[in-house]
C-alpha positions as CSV (number, residue, x, y, z in Angstrom):
1,M,73.5,183.7,63.8
2,R,69.9,182.5,63.6
3,Q,68.9,185.8,61.6
4,R,71.6,184.8,59.0
5,G,70.3,181.3,58.8
6,L,73.4,179.7,60.1
7,L,71.5,178.0,63.0
8,P,68.3,176.4,63.1
9,V,65.3,178.3,64.8
10,S,63.8,176.0,67.5
11,T,60.2,175.8,67.7
12,R,59.6,174.1,71.2
13,R,61.0,174.8,74.5
14,S,63.1,172.0,75.9
15,A,61.7,169.9,78.9
16,A,63.6,172.0,81.4
17,R,62.0,175.4,80.2
18,K,58.5,174.3,80.0
19,K,56.1,176.2,82.4
20,R,54.2,174.0,84.8
21,I,50.9,174.3,86.9
22,R,51.5,175.0,90.5
23,R,50.2,172.5,92.9
24,P,46.8,173.5,94.2
25,L,47.2,172.8,98.0
26,P,50.0,174.0,100.4
27,G,52.5,171.2,101.4
28,M,51.9,169.1,98.3
29,M,55.2,170.0,96.8
30,L,58.2,171.5,98.6
31,F,61.2,172.9,96.8
32,Q,64.9,172.7,98.4
33,D,67.4,174.7,96.9
34,A,71.0,175.9,97.9
35,S,73.5,178.3,96.7
36,R,77.1,179.2,97.6
37,H,78.0,182.9,97.6
38,R,80.1,185.7,99.4
39,W,77.2,187.0,101.3
40,L,79.4,189.2,103.7
41,P,81.8,191.9,102.4
42,G,85.5,191.9,103.8
43,G,87.0,188.7,102.7
44,H,84.8,186.4,104.6
45,P,84.6,182.9,103.0
46,P,81.7,181.9,100.9
47,L,78.5,181.0,102.9
48,D,75.7,178.3,101.9
49,L,72.2,179.4,101.9
50,M,69.7,176.6,102.0
51,V,65.8,177.1,101.6
52,T,62.7,175.0,101.6
53,M,59.8,176.6,99.8
54,D,56.1,175.7,99.3
55,D,55.3,175.6,95.6
56,A,51.5,176.5,96.1
57,T,52.1,179.6,98.3
58,S,55.8,180.4,97.9
59,D,56.0,180.4,101.8
60,I,59.4,179.8,103.0
61,Y,59.4,176.9,105.5
62,F,63.1,176.7,106.4
63,R,66.2,179.0,105.9
64,L,69.7,178.2,106.9
65,V,73.0,179.8,106.3
66,L,76.2,177.8,106.9
């Protein structure tokens, strides 16, 4: 649709898609993320995976599956 001129072409990335510089020192910024997924086959209920990760080094500080 953009090639046909039906949609405008965006020139800038949205704020959510902009790259940012990683923090220079370990421990300055930690990320926490969680996701629910059927990790185990065989009809088991979905499990939650929670992770705490360092921005500077990508080290995983904490991992929990519920």
